C-alpha positions in Angstrom: 0.0 0.0 0.0 2.8 2.5 0.9 4.7 1.6 -2.2 1.6 2.2 -4.3 1.0 5.6 -2.7 4.7 6.5 -3.2 4.4 5.6 -6.9 1.3 7.8 -7.3 3.2 10.7 -5.7 6.2 10.2 -8.0 4.0 10.2 -11.0 2.1 13.3 -9.8 5.4 15.1 -9.2 6.7 14.0 -12.5 3.6 15.3 -14.3 3.8 18.7 -12.7 7.6 19.0 -13.2 8.4 19.1 -9.5 11.4 16.9 -10.1 14.7 18.3 -11.5 16.0 17.3 -14.9 18.4 14.8 -13.5 15.6 12.9 -11.6 13.4 13.0 -14.7 16.1 11.5 -16.8 16.8 8.9 -14.1 13.1 7.9 -14.0 12.8 7.7 -17.8 15.9 5.4 -17.9 14.5 3.2 -15.1 11.2 2.9 -17.0 13.1 1.8 -20.1 15.1 -0.6 -18.0 12.0 -2.2 -16.4 10.0 -2.2 -19.7 12.9 -3.8 -21.7 13.4 -6.5 -19.0 9.6 -7.2 -19.0 9.7 -7.7 -22.8 12.8 -9.9 -22.6 11.3 -12.0 -19.8 8.1 -12.6 -21.8 9.6 -13.1 -25.2 12.8 -15.1 -24.3 11.5 -17.6 -21.8 11.9 -21.3 -22.7 9.2 -23.8 -21.8 12.0 -26.2 -20.7 12.8 -25.3 -17.0 14.4 -28.6 -16.0 17.9 -27.1 -15.8 17.1 -23.7 -14.4 16.7 -24.8 -10.7 14.4 -21.8 -10.2 17.3 -19.4 -10.6 15.3 -17.2 -13.0 12.5 -16.7 -10.4 15.1 -16.2 -7.6 16.7 -13.5 -9.6 13.5 -11.8 -10.6 12.0 -11.8 -7.1 15.3 -10.7 -5.5 15.9 -7.9 -8.0 12.5 -6.3 -7.7 12.2 -6.8 -4.0 15.6 -5.4 -3.3 15.0 -2.4 -5.7 11.6 -1.5 -4.1 12.9 -1.9 -0.6 16.0 0.1 -1.3 14.1 2.9 -3.0 11.6 3.1 -0.1 14.4 3.2 2.5 16.1 6.0 0.6 13.0 8.1 0.3 12.4 7.9 4.0 15.4 10.2 4.3 16.3 8.9 7.7 19.4 7.0 9.0 22.0 5.9 6.5 22.2 9.0 4.3 25.6 9.5 2.7 26.4 13.1 3.5 29.5 13.5 1.3 29.2 14.4 -2.4 25.6 13.4 -2.9 25.2 15.2 -6.3 28.3 13.4 -7.5 26.9 10.1 -6.3 23.7 10.8 -8.2 25.6 11.4 -11.5 27.9 8.4 -10.9 24.8 6.2 -10.2 23.1 7.4 -13.3 26.2 6.7 -15.4 26.5 3.2 -14.0 22.8 2.5 -14.8 23.3 3.6 -18.4 26.6 1.7 -18.8 25.1 -1.5 -17.2 22.1 -1.4 -19.5 24.3 -0.9 -22.6 26.6 -3.8 -21.6 23.6 -6.0 -21.0 21.9 -5.2 -24.3 25.2 -5.7 -26.2 25.6 -9.1 -24.6 22.0 -10.1 -25.5 22.4 -8.9 -29.1 25.6 -10.9 -29.4 23.8 -14.1 -28.3 20.9 -13.4 -30.6 18.5 -16.4 -30.6 20.5 -18.3 -28.0 19.5 -15.7 -25.3 16.9 -17.1 -22.9 16.0 -15.7 -19.5 16.0 -19.2 -17.9 18.9 -21.6 -18.1 18.4 -24.0 -21.1 20.3 -25.6 -23.9 18.5 -24.9 -27.2 18.7 -26.9 -30.4 22.0 -26.5 -32.2 23.3 -24.6 -29.2 26.8 -23.2 -29.8 29.3 -21.7 -27.4 29.6 -17.9 -28.0 33.1 -16.6 -27.1 33.4 -13.7 -29.5 32.8 -10.0 -29.1 32.1 -9.0 -25.5 32.2 -12.7 -24.5 35.9 -12.6 -25.4 36.4 -10.5 -22.2 34.0 -12.0 -19.7 31.9 -15.1 -19.7 28.7 -13.4 -18.3 28.6 -9.9 -19.6 24.8 -9.7 -19.3 25.0 -10.3 -15.6 27.9 -7.8 -15.3 25.6 -5.3 -17.0 22.8 -6.0 -14.5 25.2 -5.7 -11.5 26.4 -2.3 -12.8 22.9 -1.1 -13.2 21.9 -2.1 -9.7 25.1 -0.6 -8.4 24.1 2.6 -10.1 20.6 2.4 -8.6 22.1 1.9 -5.2 24.5 4.8 -5.5 21.9 7.2 -7.0 19.9 7.4 -3.7 23.0 8.2 -1.6 22.0 6.0 1.4 24.2 3.3 2.9 21.2 1.2 4.1 19.6 1.4 0.7 22.9 0.5 -1.0 23.2 -2.7 1.1 19.6 -3.6 0.5 19.7 -3.1 -3.3 23.2 -4.3 -4.3 24.1 -7.3 -2.1 20.9 -9.4 -2.5 21.2 -8.9 -6.3 24.8 -9.9 -6.2 24.1 -13.1 -4.4 21.2 -14.0 -6.7 23.4 -13.4 -9.8 26.3 -15.5 -8.4 23.8 -18.3 -7.7 22.5 -18.0 -11.3 26.1 -18.1 -12.7 26.8 -21.3 -10.7 23.7 -22.9 -12.1 24.4 -21.8 -15.6 28.0 -22.8 -15.7 27.2 -26.3 -14.4 24.8 -26.7 -17.3 27.3 -25.3 -19.9 30.1 -27.6 -18.6 27.8 -30.6 -18.8 26.9 -29.7 -22.4 30.1 -28.4 -23.9 32.6 -30.2 -21.7 36.2 -29.5 -22.5 35.3 -26.6 -24.9 33.7 -24.6 -22.1 36.4 -25.5 -19.6 39.1 -24.2 -21.9 37.1 -21.1 -22.5 36.7 -20.6 -18.8 40.5 -20.8 -18.3 40.9 -17.9 -20.7 38.2 -15.5 -19.4 36.8 -14.4 -16.1 33.2 -14.6 -15.0 32.4 -10.9 -14.5 35.4 -8.7 -14.2 38.3 -9.0 -16.8 41.5 -10.3 -15.3 40.0 -10.3 -11.8 36.9 -12.5 -11.3 
């Protein structure tokens, strides 16, 4: 109920231009983010869920729950506010959201028809290791993490940051573990050799 009332208030303020330009840009980008994910989740879900181990739903529920909880905590404007450089955190957060979405969309475009929101091996599945996948094995998840990091930073609140970023990180790491097990079982030595040459999320680090 409180979340619904908050959303009505935000839309009201947005309509009457009571938000500054930076906040309006941020809301528009977040709308594009949510809308694009909704389309992807609907259009790219496989009926075969035998290998997914519910990792898709864990990721979705965790992401949206963490985001709503973190935003609500930040808007309470109570304990946890980061007092230093808030305007700079806003711009840094906005930059991370845009960068993360860009990386995610490039990764999805590179996979083309092989992209699915749940873990599955499709017919004639091939290992993609070119383009952005030449640098990290899971660039789409890297993009998601950067976007959630940006969301967490934008609100300038330590409690909100913890609530938004860390549950999302754990859900993505769980998803990567599930996905890599399936890929190793399917591709065998080909994927193991690929994994030796590339990191999961951060080039040359992890």
